[in-house]
N, C-alpha and C positions, 0 to 999 in steps of 0.2 A: 779861795778861789770859788766862783759860782760856776759850777760845771753843768752846762746845758748842751743839748744836741745841736749840730749845726744847723743855721738857717737852711730851709727848704728840705730838711730831712723830716722824718716821723717815727716815733717808736710805735710799732704794732702791737698793742696789747692782746691778750687772749680773745676778748670779745670780737677784735678786728681779725685777728688771724683766723678764728674760726670761719668768718665771712669769706676770707681769702682762699681758705681751703676748699670750701664748698663750691665757690665760683670757679676756681682754676680746675678742680677735678671735672666739673661739668664741660668746660671748655676742652680739657684735654680728651674727654670720652667722646664728644662730637667730632673732634678733629680726626679721631681715630677712625670713627664710622665713615668718614668722608675720605679714608685713605692716606692721612697724613700720619707722619711718625716724627718723634720729638728729636731736635737737634740742639746743640748747645755750643756756642762759640766762647772764645776768651773774653774777659771783661775789659780788656784793653787791646788795642790793635795799633799797627803803625798809622801815624796820623793820615797818611796819604789814602789809606783805604776808605776814610770817611771824606776827607776834603776833596779827593778826586771824584767820588761818585755823588756826593750831595750837591755839588756845585759851589763855585766860589762866591756866587751871590746869596746863597741859602743863609737863613739866620743860624742854622746849626754851626755853619764854618765860621761866620762872621762875629757871632755873640756867644753861642751857647755851648761850646765844647769844652771839656776839662782836658787841657793840653799839659804834657810835662815831659821833661827830657830825662831818660834813664841812665844808668851809670855807664852804659856803652854809647853815650851821646847820641843817642836815638830818639826822635820826636815820637812820642806816643800819645794817644787820646784814650780816654775812657769811652765806652761805647755809647752813643747818643741815640742810636736807633739799631734795630736787628738786621735789616734787609742787606746792608753792604757786607757784614761779617758773614752771613750765611752764603751769599753769592762767592765771597772770597774763598770759603771752605770748599764749595762746589767746583770751583775752577782749581783750587791748589791739588785738591785730591783727585782730579780728573774723573769726576763722577759722571760727566757726560759721555765718557767711553764705557762705563761700567753699569750704569743704572738705566732703568726704563724710564723714559720721559712721558709726561711731565713728572719731574722729582718733586715729590710733595711732602713738605716738611713744615713743622710747628716749632715755636719756642715760647718758653716763659722764663724771663731772665731780667735781671736789673738793667737799668739805662740811666745815664745820667746827663743832665742838661742844666746849664748855669742860665737859668730864665727866672722871672719873677714869681715866687711862690704864691699860689693861691689855693683854694679849696679843690681838693682831689688832684691836684698837680703839684709834684715835689721834684726837687732837683736830682734825688735819688728816687726813681720810680720803678715799677715792674711792667714790662711790656709782654703781652701775649700776642704772636704773630703767626700769620699762615703765609707760606711762599709756595708758589707752583712754577717751577723753573722748566722752560721749555714748552709752555703751555701756549699754543698759537691760536685757538679758536675761540669765536665769541661765547662759545658754550662754557669754556673754562672760567671766562669772566662771570657769567651767569651763575655757574656753580659756586664760585667764590662768594657772591652777594647772597644767594640762597642759604649758604652755610651759615653765614653771618646772621641772617634773618632768623634762622632756626637756633642758633646758639642764644641770640638775645631773648627770642621768644621763650625758650625753654627755661631761661634763667627768671623769667616772670615780667620781662618788660613789655610794656603794650604800646605806649604812646612815643614809639620812635620811627623816624623816617630816614631814607638815604636822600642825600643831595648827590646828583650826577653831572657830570660833563664830559665831553669829548674833545681831547686836544689835537686830535688827527695825527698822521704820520709826520715823519721828519720833513718831507716836502712841504706838507701844508703848513707846519709850524714856522719854517723858514719864511714863508711868505707872509704870515700872519706877523711874524715878529717885525719883519720889515715895515709893515703897516704901522704896527704899534709905535715904533720908533718915530715914523713920520708923524703920527698923531700927536704923540706927547711931547715933541721937541718944542713946540711953541710955548708949552707949559711947565718947562723945566724950573722956572723960579718959583712954580707953586707947588713943586713936589718936595716931599720931606727929604732929608739928608740920605736915608736908606735907599730911597727910590732914585736918587742921582746915581748911586752905585749900580743899581739894578738896571737902570737905564742903559749903562755901558756893557754890563756883564749879561744880563738875562732880561729884557724888557718885559717878558711874560710875567716876571715875578712883581711887578709894579701892580698888577690885578690883585694881588694878594695883600696889599697893603692895608692895614687897619687904620691908618693915620689920614690918608688921602682919600678913602673909599667913598665919603660922602661928600666931597666937592662937586660942583655941578659938572665940570668938564669930564667927570669919570662917567656919567651916565652916557655920553655920546661917543664913548670909545669904541673902536672896532670890535665886532663879535667874532669869536673864533668859529662859530657856525657857518659863517660866509666864506670860510677859507678851506675848511676839511675837504678831503677828496670823497667821491662818490663811495669808494670801498670802504672808507671809514665810517661813512654815514650809514652804510649797509650793516655793518658789524655793529655799530651802536644800536640801530634799529632792533636787531636779533636779541641783543642783551635786554632792551626794555620789553621786548614781546615776552620774554621769558617771564620778567618780574612781574607783568601784568597778568600773565597766566597764573601764577602762584600768589597772586594778590599782596606783592610786595610794595609797601607805600613809598613813593620817592616823588622829588620834584627835580626839575632841569634848572641848573645854575650855570649860565655861560660864562660867569665870572670866577667860577672855581678852577684853580690851577694847582693847588697844594704847594707846600712850602720847599719841597726838594726838586732839584734840577732833572732827575731821572725819568721823571714820570712822562708818559706819552699815551696817546689814545684815551682810554677810559680813566677817569679819576672820580673818586666818591669819598663823601664824609657820611657820618651818621650821627643824628640830633635827637635829643628828647625833644618832643613837643612841648613848649611852654619854658623850657629851660635852655633856649639857644645861647643865652648870655654866658652860660657855664662852658661854653666850647663843645667841640665835637667828642663823642664818646668812643670814636673809633674812625679810621679812615685808611685809604689804600688806592690802588689802581694798578695800572699796566706798566712796566718798565721794560722796554724791548732792547735796549742797548747796554744794559749794565753789566751782563755776563762778558760781552766783547770788551768792554771798557776795562774789565779786571784782567785781561789776557785769555779769555776763553773763547769759544766758538760764538757765532752770531745766533743766539737764542731768545725768544720772546718770554716774558714772565708776567706774572700777575701775583699780588700780594695784599695784605691788610695787617693793620696793627691796632691794638687797642691798649691804652693804660689800664692797668687792673684796679688802680686806686679811683681812677675817674669812673670805671664801670661799677665799681661798688658804691660810689656816691650816687650813681643813677638809680641803683637797686635800692638804697636807703631812701632816695627821694620818693620811691613808689612803694615804700613801706615792705618790701619784700621779705625782709629778715625779720619783721615783727613777730611772726609765728615759726621762727627758726627752731629746728629740731636740733638740739644740742648733741645728740647722739648718745646721752647717758640714759642707761637702761636702769640701773638699780641704785637706791641710796640706802646704805645700811645704817639703821639707828640703834645704837645701844642705849636702852632707857635708864640704865644704872651702872655705876662703876663696877659692881662686882661681876658684870658679864662683858667687860670691856675686851678681854682676851679671846673669848668666844666669839664674839661680834667681828673682831678683827679677823679671826681666822675664815669666818664665814665669807668677809669681803674678798680677802685673797683667794678664796676657792672660787668665787664667781669671776675674778680677774683671769686667773689661770684657766678658765674655761671660755675666755675671749668674750666675756660679758661686761662692758663698761661699767665700772661700779665706783661711787663715791662713797666715803666713810667719816662719821662724824667723830673726830678725835677728841673733842671737848666734852661729850657727854652732856650736852646742853638739854634744856626742857624739850618736852614734846612738842609744844608749840614753836619754839625756835627751830628745831629741826625740820618740821613740817614746811616752815617758810622756806628754808633752804631747798628742800624737795620742789617745792612750785618753783622758785627762783631759777633753779638748774634744770627744770622741766625733765626730770626723771620719770620714767615710764611706772617703774615699782618703788614702793617704800617697803624696806625690810625691817619690821620691828622687832627687837630682840630684848625681852626681860628674862628674869629667873625662871619664869613657867616654860618659855622656850628653850632655855639653855637646858633645864633638867629633862626635858622631852626631846633633846638633840633636834630641834625644830626651830622654825622661824613663823612669824605672821607676816605673810606678804599682802600688800594692798595695792590693787590696780588703781592708779591715779587718775584713770580715765572713767573706769565704771564705779569706782569707789567700793569695789567688792573687797572683802579680806578673806584670808583662808590661812590655816595653819598646816605648814608644809614641812616635812622631814628634810633635812639639810641634804641627804643623799638624793632625794628627788627635786631639788630645788632647780637645778640647771635645766632638766628636762621640762619641768612646769613652766619656766620662764619661756624657754624656747617655743613650746607649745602655744603660749599665749600671744608671743611675737607673731607667730604665724597666723593665728586667728586675726590679730589686728590687721595684718598685711592683706588677708584675704578679704576682709571687711572693706578695706581702703579700695582694693581693686574692684569689687563689686560695686560699690558706689560710683567709682569712676566709669566703669564699662556700662552701668545703666544709662548713661546720658545717650539719648538717640535710639534706645532700645524699647521703648514702651509700645506694647501692642494691645490695646484695651481690650480686644476681643478674647485675648488669652486670659483675662481675669474672670475669675468666677463671679464675682460681684463688680459690676461695672461702676457703682458709685463708690467704692473703696478705693480706686486708684487715685492717688494724689501727685503722680510724677508730673513734671513740667516739661518733659522731654518730646523731642520729635515723635509723632505718631506713625507707627508702620501701617495702620489700618488704611483702607482705601477711604479717600476724604469724604466722598459722597455717602459711602454706606456709614461711615464712622459718625457723621453729624445725625444719622437715625438711631445711634445706639442710646439706650436709656442710661441717663446720668451723665453723659459726656458732653462738654461743651468745646469741642474741637474748633479751633479759630482759623483753620487753614494752614496752620504751621506746628502748632503745639497741642498736645493734650493737656486740658486744664481740669482734670476731674478732682474730686475732693480728697481723698485718703486712700492711700495705698494699703492694700491688704497686708 
């Protein structure tokens, strides 16, 4: 038998799991900075948790859920998305009575959808999500989008933007849905099979159709903006005002409705510019009736989710991981078999002192070992021959500066820690130099080469010798 992994799943090998760890650690860290705490719900729930909340017309319910009957004859479903389980937990544990609102949580957990596999999208995937339960203000919506913007920017993404739409409150949506049914009725024969079902159960979802969206009659369909209330318009305007204040790139898309029935008011998706065909890298919005739907009080909420695999694909598209720091500090290189045990003990000494270390068990040639040092991006090569062993020492090479030193083993840990601190301080100094140039503080004006914004008075600065201030940057020749 030819054993292969199931279609739509993926084996994440170490080079990928490293990317996943770096990405998820940053997402967790920023979520914590914004006051979110981690929650974890079961991988499967009663089927009704998802079918009731997602909506009978949603693709999740009609096509994509993994459903099974357990031994107790109960209908269960593997988790297709995170929001419903989080809200179920919030209601079941009566957190609305004990926790301060908004109740802000994040999750990072597997999800399962039986959909067509494609690059960055798998039938088993990992979702990172944020949920703010009891969040009623437009500032809560703006804060969520700003947090997502900060997350993606901190990961190194640059060419991404938000698509926004306002679906209005319940009363506005009812009026709009009635008008949509009236408009699409003459075109029923032209709609796809899925949209026939959507027409009966939730006509709003017709606008999300990828099959019929390019047909001519779609262009003249009623727009939600003509039906939403003045209150909803004012809230939406507040959100976009904040986004403009913080220079968050966005476009308005009146056809954006999202695929789940529980959304209302704000909905949004995030796309890579130039990679729109790959689909959204994240999405979310406001869901004001879900808590009540699952038996809790009437509490407004707003949330967001991104597929970790899709996000990592976007990072790869932008070559974010090309200069990935593997975290490896030392690579111990025994240069001959006679020093193998001594070198092994040096490697263990470093590891026991929390210094990530790799060891060459094969005692390969010097050239082959240095290739591994470069491939694994170790910061230091630890060379050990008979001379080093007899002196209870090692030769340590800084792979950045190429400097080598003979160091006693008893001093090795402290030496490495001191060198790492110097590297960190140099990196911080380089980063903090941006925007800090003040040429009049340099003894030799001709010696400044920084391209940073100049703190000198622009008029006086132009008269400084050797400076060619262009109104924004100092463009002198060399930094002293």
